C-alpha positions in Angstrom: 48.1 62.4 109.4 50.7 62.9 112.2 49.6 62.5 115.7 49.4 65.4 118.1 52.6 66.1 120.1 50.8 66.0 123.5 49.2 62.6 122.5 52.6 61.2 121.7 54.1 62.4 124.9 51.3 61.0 127.0 51.5 57.6 125.3 55.2 57.2 125.4 57.3 59.5 127.7 54.6 60.1 130.4 53.1 56.6 130.4 54.4 55.9 133.9 56.0 57.7 136.8 59.4 56.1 136.1 59.4 57.0 132.5 58.3 60.5 133.3 61.4 61.0 135.4 63.6 59.3 132.9 62.4 61.3 129.9 61.8 64.7 131.6 64.5 66.6 129.8 63.2 65.6 126.4 59.7 66.4 127.4 60.6 69.9 128.5 62.7 70.6 125.4 59.9 69.3 123.1 57.1 71.5 124.5 56.2 74.7 122.6 53.5 77.3 122.6 51.8 75.7 119.6 51.6 72.3 121.3 49.8 73.9 124.3 47.1 75.6 122.2 43.5 74.6 122.8 43.0 71.0 121.7 41.3 67.7 122.8 44.6 66.5 124.3 45.2 69.6 126.5 42.8 68.4 129.2 44.4 65.0 129.4 47.8 66.7 129.6 46.9 68.9 132.6 45.2 65.9 134.3 48.4 63.9 133.9 50.5 66.7 135.3 48.2 66.9 138.3 48.4 63.2 138.9 52.2 63.4 138.8 52.2 66.1 141.5 49.9 63.9 143.6 52.2 60.8 143.2 53.8 59.1 146.2 57.1 59.0 144.5 59.3 62.1 145.1 60.8 61.9 141.6 57.4 61.8 140.0 56.3 64.9 142.0 59.5 66.7 141.0 58.8 65.8 137.3 55.2 67.1 137.7 56.3 70.4 139.2 58.8 70.9 136.4 56.3 70.2 133.7 53.7 72.5 135.4 56.3 75.3 135.5 57.2 74.8 131.8 53.5 74.6 130.7 52.6 77.8 132.7 55.5 79.7 131.2 54.5 78.7 127.6 50.8 79.2 127.9 49.2 81.9 130.1 45.8 80.6 129.6 46.9 77.2 131.0 48.5 79.0 134.0 45.4 81.0 134.7 43.1 78.0 134.6 45.2 75.6 136.7 47.2 78.0 138.9 45.0 77.6 142.0 45.2 73.8 142.1 48.9 73.6 141.2 49.9 76.4 143.5 48.1 74.8 146.4 50.0 71.5 145.8 53.3 73.4 145.6 52.6 75.3 148.8 51.9 72.1 150.6 55.2 70.6 149.4 57.1 73.6 151.0 55.7 72.8 154.4 57.1 69.3 154.4 60.6 67.9 154.6 60.9 67.1 150.9 64.0 66.5 148.8 66.1 69.5 147.6 65.2 69.4 143.9 61.5 69.2 144.7 61.7 72.2 147.0 63.5 74.2 144.4 61.0 73.3 141.6 58.1 74.3 143.9 59.6 77.7 144.8 60.3 78.5 141.1 56.8 77.6 140.1 55.1 79.7 142.8 57.5 82.6 142.1 56.6 82.5 138.4 52.8 82.3 139.0 52.7 85.0 141.6 54.9 87.3 139.5 52.7 86.8 136.4 49.4 87.3 138.4 50.0 91.1 138.9 48.3 92.1 135.6 45.3 89.8 136.1 43.0 91.3 138.7 40.9 88.2 139.1 43.9 85.9 139.6 45.5 88.4 142.0 42.3 88.4 144.1 41.7 84.7 144.1 45.3 83.4 144.2 47.8 86.1 145.3 46.0 87.5 148.3 45.6 84.2 150.2 48.8 82.6 149.0 51.5 85.3 149.4 51.5 85.5 153.2 51.7 81.7 153.5 54.4 81.5 150.8 56.5 84.2 152.6 56.3 82.4 155.9 57.3 79.1 154.2 60.3 80.9 152.6 61.4 82.4 156.0 61.3 78.9 157.6 63.3 77.4 154.7 65.9 80.1 154.9 66.3 79.6 158.6 66.4 75.8 158.8 67.9 74.7 155.5 71.5 73.7 155.3 72.0 74.0 151.6 73.3 77.5 150.6 71.7 77.4 147.1 68.3 76.7 148.6 68.7 79.4 151.2 69.8 81.9 148.5 66.9 80.9 146.3 64.4 81.4 149.1 65.7 84.8 150.0 65.8 86.0 146.4 62.2 84.9 145.9 61.2 86.5 149.2 62.8 89.8 147.9 60.6 89.7 144.8 57.5 89.0 146.9 58.2 92.0 149.1 58.6 94.3 146.1 55.5 93.0 144.3 53.2 92.6 147.3 54.5 95.0 150.1 51.2 95.3 151.9 50.7 91.5 152.0 54.1 91.0 153.6 53.7 93.7 156.2 52.7 91.2 158.9 55.8 89.1 158.2 58.2 92.0 158.0 59.5 91.4 161.6 60.3 87.8 161.0 62.0 88.6 157.7 64.1 91.4 159.5 65.2 89.0 162.3 66.2 86.4 159.7 68.3 89.0 157.8 69.9 90.3 161.1 70.9 86.7 162.0 72.8 86.3 158.7 74.3 89.8 158.6 75.5 89.5 162.2 78.4 87.4 160.9 79.6 83.9 161.7 82.8 82.3 163.0 85.1 80.4 162.5 83.7 80.0 158.9 82.8 83.3 157.2 79.4 84.0 155.7 78.9 82.6 152.3 79.2 85.3 149.6 76.1 84.3 147.7 74.1 84.1 150.9 75.4 87.4 152.0 74.5 89.1 148.8 70.9 87.8 148.9 70.5 88.6 152.5 71.7 92.2 152.0 69.4 92.6 149.0 66.4 91.4 151.0 67.3 93.7 153.9 67.5 96.7 151.6 63.9 96.3 150.3 62.2 95.8 153.6 61.3 99.4 153.8 58.7 98.8 151.0 56.4 97.3 153.7 56.0 100.7 155.3 54.1 102.1 152.3 54.7 105.4 150.5 54.7 107.4 153.8 56.7 105.2 156.1 59.1 103.7 153.6 61.5 106.7 153.8 61.6 106.5 157.6 62.2 102.8 157.6 65.1 103.2 155.1 66.7 105.9 157.2 66.4 103.7 160.3 68.1 100.8 158.5 71.0 103.0 157.4 71.5 104.4 160.9 71.5 100.9 162.4 73.9 99.6 159.8 76.3 102.5 160.4 76.2 101.9 164.2 77.0 98.2 163.6 79.9 99.2 161.3 81.5 101.5 164.0 81.0 98.8 166.7 82.7 96.1 164.5 85.6 98.4 163.5 86.2 99.4 167.2 86.4 95.8 168.1 89.2 95.4 165.5 91.3 98.3 166.8 91.7 97.5 170.4 95.5 97.7 170.3 95.6 100.9 168.4 95.0 104.5 169.5 91.6 105.5 168.2 91.0 109.0 167.0 87.9 110.8 165.7 85.5 107.9 166.5 81.9 108.5 167.6 82.0 105.2 169.7 84.6 104.2 172.3 86.5 101.0 171.9 84.4 98.2 173.3 87.1 95.6 173.5 86.9 92.0 172.6 83.5 90.3 172.3 84.7 87.1 174.0 87.8 86.0 175.8 89.2 84.0 172.8 90.9 86.6 170.5 90.7 84.3 167.5 86.9 84.1 167.7 86.4 87.7 168.6 88.6 89.2 165.7 87.2 86.8 163.1 83.6 87.6 164.1 84.1 91.3 164.1 85.8 91.2 160.7 83.0 89.1 159.2 80.4 91.4 160.8 82.2 94.4 159.3 82.1 92.9 155.8 78.5 91.9 156.1 77.5 95.4 157.3 79.4 97.0 154.4 77.4 94.8 152.0 74.1 95.7 153.7 74.9 99.4 153.5 75.9 99.2 149.8 72.6 97.5 149.1 70.7 100.2 151.0 72.5 102.8 148.9 71.6 101.1 145.7 68.0 100.4 146.4 65.1 102.6 145.2 63.1 104.7 147.6 59.6 105.9 146.7 60.1 109.4 148.1 63.2 111.6 148.3 65.5 110.8 151.3 68.6 112.5 152.8 71.7 110.3 152.4 74.1 110.7 155.4 77.2 111.2 153.1 79.1 113.0 155.8 78.8 110.1 158.3 79.6 107.5 155.8 82.6 109.4 154.6 83.8 109.8 158.1 83.8 106.0 158.5 85.5 105.5 155.2 88.3 107.9 156.1 88.7 106.2 159.4 89.2 102.8 157.7 91.6 104.2 155.1 93.7 105.8 157.9 94.2 102.5 159.6 97.8 101.4 159.3 100.1 99.0 161.2 102.5 101.7 162.5 100.7 103.0 165.6 100.3 101.1 168.9 98.4 101.9 172.1 100.2 102.8 175.2 100.2 100.3 178.1 100.0 96.5 178.1 99.0 94.9 174.8 98.3 91.3 174.2 100.7 89.9 171.6 98.2 87.5 170.1 95.5 90.2 169.7 98.1 92.6 168.3 99.2 90.1 165.6 95.6 89.3 164.6 94.7 93.0 164.3 97.8 93.7 162.3 97.0 90.9 159.9 93.5 92.3 159.0 94.6 95.9 158.3 94.4 95.3 154.5 90.9 93.9 154.9 89.8 97.2 156.5 91.1 99.2 153.6 89.4 96.8 151.1 86.1 97.3 152.9 86.6 101.1 152.7 87.3 100.9 149.0 84.1 98.8 148.4 82.0 101.3 150.3 83.5 104.3 148.5 82.9 102.7 145.1 79.2 102.2 145.9 78.8 105.7 147.4 80.5 107.3 144.4 78.3 105.5 141.9 75.0 106.2 143.8 75.4 109.7 145.2 77.9 111.6 142.8 78.5 114.1 145.7 82.1 113.2 146.7 83.9 116.1 145.1 84.7 117.8 148.4 86.4 114.6 149.7 88.3 113.6 146.5 91.5 115.4 147.3 91.9 113.8 150.7 90.9 110.4 149.4 93.4 110.6 146.5 96.2 111.4 148.9 95.3 108.5 151.2 94.9 106.0 148.4 98.1 107.1 146.8 100.0 106.5 150.0 98.7 103.0 150.2 99.7 102.4 146.5 103.2 103.7 147.2 103.7 101.0 149.9 103.8 98.3 147.1 100.8 96.2 148.3 99.9 92.8 147.1 98.1 92.4 143.8 94.7 91.8 145.3 94.9 94.9 147.5 96.4 96.9 144.7 93.5 96.0 142.4 91.0 97.2 144.9 92.8 100.5 145.4 93.0 101.1 141.7 89.4 100.3 141.2 88.4 102.8 143.9 90.5 105.5 142.2 88.9 104.8 138.8 85.4 104.9 140.2 86.0 108.0 142.3 87.5 110.1 139.4 84.9 108.8 137.0 82.0 110.0 139.1 83.4 113.3 140.5 85.7 116.2 139.6 89.4 115.6 139.6 91.5 116.8 142.6 92.6 120.4 142.5 96.1 119.8 143.8 98.7 119.3 141.1 101.0 117.6 143.5 98.5 114.9 144.5 97.6 114.1 140.9 101.3 113.8 140.0 102.0 111.4 142.9 98.9 109.4 141.9 100.1 109.0 138.3 103.5 107.9 139.4 102.1 105.3 141.8 99.8 104.0 139.1 102.6 103.7 136.6 104.5 101.4 139.0 101.8 98.8 138.4 102.6 98.8 134.7 106.3 98.4 135.0 106.3 94.6 134.8 105.1 94.9 131.2 108.4 96.6 130.2 111.6 94.6 129.8 114.3 95.3 132.4 118.0 95.2 132.2 118.3 92.7 135.0 116.3 90.2 133.0 118.6 90.5 130.0 121.8 90.1 132.0 120.6 87.9 134.8 122.8 85.0 133.8 126.0 87.2 133.6 125.5 88.7 137.0 124.7 85.4 138.5 127.9 83.7 137.2 130.1 86.6 138.3 129.0 86.4 141.9 130.1 82.8 142.4 133.2 81.8 144.3 136.6 81.7 142.7 137.1 78.0 143.3 133.9 76.9 141.5 133.5 76.3 137.9 131.7 79.2 136.2 128.7 78.5 134.2 128.9 79.5 130.5 126.2 81.9 129.3 126.0 81.7 125.5 124.3 84.2 123.4 120.9 82.9 122.4 120.8 80.5 125.3 117.2 81.3 126.0 116.2 79.4 122.8 116.9 76.1 124.5 114.9 76.9 127.7 111.9 74.6 128.1 110.0 76.9 130.4 109.5 80.7 130.4 108.5 83.0 133.2 105.1 84.5 132.8 104.7 88.2 133.7 101.2 87.8 135.2 101.4 84.5 137.1 98.0 84.9 138.9 94.5 86.2 138.2 95.1 89.0 140.7 98.1 90.3 138.8 96.1 90.2 135.5 93.3 92.3 137.1 95.9 94.7 138.6 97.2 95.4 135.1 93.7 96.1 133.7 92.8 98.2 136.7 96.0 100.2 136.4 95.3 101.0 132.8 91.7 102.1 133.5 92.8 104.2 136.5 95.6 105.9 134.5 93.3 106.7 131.7 90.8 108.4 134.0 93.5 110.3 135.8 95.2 111.5 132.7 91.9 112.7 131.3 91.1 115.5 133.7 93.7 115.9 136.4 96.2 118.8 136.5 99.6 117.2 136.1 103.2 118.5 135.8 104.3 118.7 132.2 107.3 116.4 132.9 105.0 113.7 134.4 102.5 114.0 131.6 105.2 113.7 129.0 106.7 110.7 130.9 103.3 109.0 131.0 102.9 109.5 127.3 106.3 108.0 126.7 105.5 105.0 128.9 102.3 104.3 127.1 104.0 104.5 123.7 106.7 102.2 125.0 104.0 99.7 126.1 102.4 99.9 122.7 105.7 99.1 121.0 106.7 96.4 123.5 103.4 94.6 123.4 103.6 94.2 119.7 106.9 92.2 120.0 105.7 90.3 123.0 104.1 86.8 122.6 100.7 86.2 124.1 101.9 83.3 126.3 104.7 85.3 127.9 102.2 87.9 129.3 99.8 85.5 130.9 98.5 81.9 130.7 95.3 83.5 129.5 96.0 84.3 125.8 93.1 86.7 125.6 94.7 89.1 128.1 97.4 90.2 125.6 94.8 91.5 123.1 92.8 93.2 125.8 95.8 95.0 127.3 97.1 95.9 123.8 93.7 97.4 122.8 93.5 99.4 126.0 97.1 100.8 125.6 96.4 101.8 122.0 93.1 103.4 123.0 94.9 105.4 125.7 97.6 106.5 123.2 94.9 107.7 120.8 93.1 109.5 123.5 96.3 111.3 124.6 97.1 112.3 121.0 93.6 113.2 119.8 93.0 117.0 119.6 95.9 117.9 121.8 99.5 119.3 121.4 101.0 116.5 123.5 104.0 114.4 122.6 102.1 112.0 120.4 99.9 114.5 118.6 101.3 113.6 115.1 101.5 109.9 115.5 99.4 108.6 112.7 100.9 105.1 113.1 99.0 104.8 116.4 95.7 105.2 114.6 96.7 102.5 112.1 98.2 100.3 114.9 94.9 100.3 116.9 93.1 98.5 114.0 95.4 95.4 114.3 95.0 94.2 117.8 92.5 91.4 117.6 91.3 88.9 115.0 92.3 85.7 113.3 95.5 85.3 111.3 93.9 86.3 108.0 92.4 89.4 109.5 95.7 90.4 111.1 97.6 90.0 107.9 95.0 92.1 106.0 95.2 94.9 108.6 99.0 94.9 108.6 98.9 95.1 104.8 96.5 98.1 105.0 99.0 99.8 107.4 101.8 99.4 104.9 99.7 100.6 101.9 98.5 103.7 103.8 102.0 104.5 105.0 103.3 104.1 101.4 100.6 106.6 100.2 101.6 109.1 102.9 105.4 108.7 102.4 106.0 107.8 98.7 109.6 109.0 98.6 112.6 107.4 100.3 114.4 109.4 101.5 111.6 111.9 102.0 111.6 115.5 100.8 113.4 118.2 102.9 110.8 119.5 105.3 110.9 122.3 107.8 111.8 121.5 111.4 109.0 120.1 113.5 107.5 122.0 116.4 109.3 122.0 119.7 106.5 119.9 121.3 107.1 117.1 118.8 110.7 116.7 119.9 109.9 115.7 123.5 110.2 112.1 122.6 113.9 112.5 122.0 116.4 112.1 124.8 118.0 115.4 124.1 114.8 117.3 124.9 114.2 115.5 128.2 114.0 117.9 131.1 115.6 117.5 134.5 112.2 117.0 136.1 111.2 114.3 133.7 114.6 112.6 134.1 114.2 112.6 137.9 110.7 111.1 137.6 111.9 108.5 135.2 114.7 107.5 137.5 112.4 107.3 140.5 110.3 104.8 138.5 113.3 102.7 137.6 112.8 103.4 133.9 116.0 103.4 131.7 116.6 104.1 128.0 119.0 102.1 125.9 121.6 104.8 126.3 121.3 104.6 130.1 121.6 100.8 130.0 124.8 101.0 127.9 126.3 103.6 130.3 125.5 101.5 133.3 127.1 98.4 131.8 130.3 100.3 131.1 130.4 101.8 134.6 129.3 98.9 136.7 131.0 95.9 135.0 134.6 96.6 133.8 135.1 92.9 132.8 132.1 92.7 130.4 132.4 93.6 126.8 130.3 96.6 125.9 128.9 96.6 122.3 129.6 99.7 120.2 127.4 100.9 117.4 130.4 101.1 115.0 133.0 98.3 114.4 136.2 98.7 116.2 139.7 97.3 115.3 141.1 94.2 117.1 142.4 94.8 120.6 146.1 95.7 120.7 147.8 95.1 124.1 150.1 98.0 125.0 151.6 99.6 128.0 152.3 103.0 126.5 149.8 105.7 127.1 148.5 107.6 124.1 147.6 111.2 124.8 144.1 112.4 124.1 143.9 115.1 121.4 143.1 118.6 122.6 140.3 119.0 120.0 138.2 116.4 121.8 135.2 118.1 123.6 135.4 118.4 127.3 134.5 115.1 129.0 131.9 114.6 131.7 133.2 115.4 135.2 134.1 112.2 137.1 134.3 112.0 140.8 137.3 109.6 141.0 140.4 110.4 139.0 141.7 108.1 136.3 145.4 107.5 135.9 147.0 108.7 132.7 148.3 105.3 131.9 144.7 104.0 131.5 143.4 106.8 129.2 143.2 105.5 125.6 141.4 106.6 122.5 138.2 105.0 121.3 140.0 102.9 118.7 142.4 101.2 121.2 141.5 98.8 124.0 143.4 97.6 126.9 143.6 94.0 128.1 142.9 93.9 131.8 145.2 92.1 134.1 145.1 90.9 137.7 146.6 94.2 138.9 144.2 96.3 136.9 141.2 94.8 138.5 142.1 96.6 141.8 142.1 100.1 140.1 139.1 102.1 141.1 136.5 102.5 138.4 136.0 105.8 136.5 132.3 105.7 137.4 131.4 104.0 140.7 128.9 101.2 140.4 126.8 102.6 143.3 126.5 106.0 141.6 122.9 106.5 140.3 122.2 106.5 136.6 121.3 110.2 136.6 125.0 111.2 137.2 125.9 109.8 133.8 123.7 112.3 131.9 124.9 115.7 130.9 123.1 118.9 132.0 122.4 120.3 128.6 121.1 118.8 125.4 124.2 119.5 123.4 126.4 117.7 125.8 124.0 114.8 125.8 124.3 114.3 122.1 128.1 114.2 122.3 128.1 111.9 125.3 128.7 108.7 123.4 132.0 110.0 122.0 133.4 111.5 125.2 132.2 109.4 128.1 134.9 108.2 130.3 136.4 105.6 130.7 137.2 105.7 127.0 138.7 102.2 127.0 136.6 99.1 126.4 138.2 96.3 128.3 138.5 92.8 126.8 136.8 90.0 128.7 139.3 87.5 129.9 138.3 84.5 132.1 141.4 83.7 134.2 140.2 80.4 135.6 139.3 79.0 132.2 142.6 80.1 130.7 144.4 78.2 133.5 142.3 75.1 133.1 142.2 74.9 129.3 145.6 76.3 128.2 147.7 76.0 131.4 149.7 79.2 130.4 150.5 81.9 133.0 149.0 85.3 132.5 151.5 87.9 131.3 151.2 91.3 133.0 151.7 93.9 130.3 151.8 96.7 132.9 154.7 95.4 134.8 158.0 97.2 134.7 160.2 94.1 135.2 162.1 92.5 132.4 161.1 89.0 133.3 
């Protein structure tokens, strides 16, 4: 017959204090509920645990507290029977300067026992009533004198649970707990307050109103909110001493001390700590209904969002203080965004302020902020519009969508990336050797540029997609901007399919997440509406093939092909009636002037615009044509253009008659022809290349001037490699 588990552990692993510490992990993992059931070995087990806690060795005491915690969590009867003796030993450990692991084990054991004693009246009367006040005072002293942040955070987190579970027993120690919280939330310098410590201190400060009972809890909560708001205004005024202050309930108090480095850093940390405390107060539960001062909180948030670096106070201003206060302006706006997000999630009463908030946040997004700050602004917009009604102004919603789409532009390929090598080689000096850029040269590159090079840029992309989805869902937008946003999302869906995972970010999982969000937005824009993508069945099929292993991806792609074959069995398809006008908005010919202007302002260009800009801006580069052209024939005789050709687009600078050729003939440029003004200036915006009507736009590739396609000739390489002089075909001389 196999021996009992407790008997084996007592004879082997727990035979001595040293072996108990050495084999503690195996003992804790071996214990189970069945092993702690009533048996002859249970009494010996509890006696051995008690002897370990009484040991002179700190390691043995630590092992005894860990085994007591494990035994109490597995067997409630064992906990009830030995809680008084083990809790007294653990409480005595907290009052002595013990090692850090032993203090943590004792705090966890007392926290578990006192939390489980709430449903046992006898244990609550005999254990909780005399132990909780002593335990709370011990935790306050540990939080004040300890130097380890983890121990301080554990003490405050445990103290918060004790205040919630036993508010009346902690009423006597509420003043000491409040002073301890104020000491942490008052900020520190030169090192900022630890984030984990700040979170625990703010959470503890937010539940102190429980000590007032059902009647006085609401008054204590309101008092805490008022004090926190007053501290927020005082800290913000200390950070705006060199700026003209408007609409402030408190005057500027100036610097706290003579050293501006210490004063500005302390006020900034105090502001962030007070924001965390106010957010915790808004999230906490109150036993009776209370009136939340939304107007006063919104006044402070609008004040922080209105802080910019443009204004300056009249009179003498210290240059050092001015530079420090200019550097922390983004931190003020980030604090406002954090407070707004918390207020929007808890109150749901921000609809009267949404229009003003959207305008202010849109202004900050249009200033091209850093990725960290952009991410906070986008998160604030997403939370605001998710928990309130959209703004009533169509203009503000349109500006917001355009500013959000700017954050998604890095995902689309640009013309400058494709021709970066050509422009770089053309700008070198004449005497230097030009670097050759061969087609397909990127294959031999050992390193590639990643679109999202930091975690902040990755978060900015995700936040931009979430904010754009919420904004497009309910806001009133101009038809041109809505159509443009649909086209951008469709372009992202197509470009992400051809983009490798490693080129987007070093985190390969980001590509699948972004692709899934983009496909979901495309489906939402197309579902049940008459928008531009209302008949895109391929989007539904594409959304099923964004994640999975290689076999799953191949299966989903094959499913797409089979479904598409069932829907379109004939090639070419049958003659069908013309589609609806709204289904043609994806074509360039149906693009309105407003949509064209918005697309140009966002630096978005189509393939046609790219080809036009290449012809207009670089007369020495060979422009590819969709149809094969004959070999270039050098000539100096002008060939007249037939009269049947449609009227060309009006060009600002005239073109000499000797340079006008048909589309099948090219002209070899010479040294003299390089000084001839271009038909389309390189500084002219891309919108001037587009016709005003759809019919002219469709005929534009056949009639765009200049009609010649110059042949690329490298003069320096001709002189170095062949050594032959260049013959000027335009010259009138005989020699």
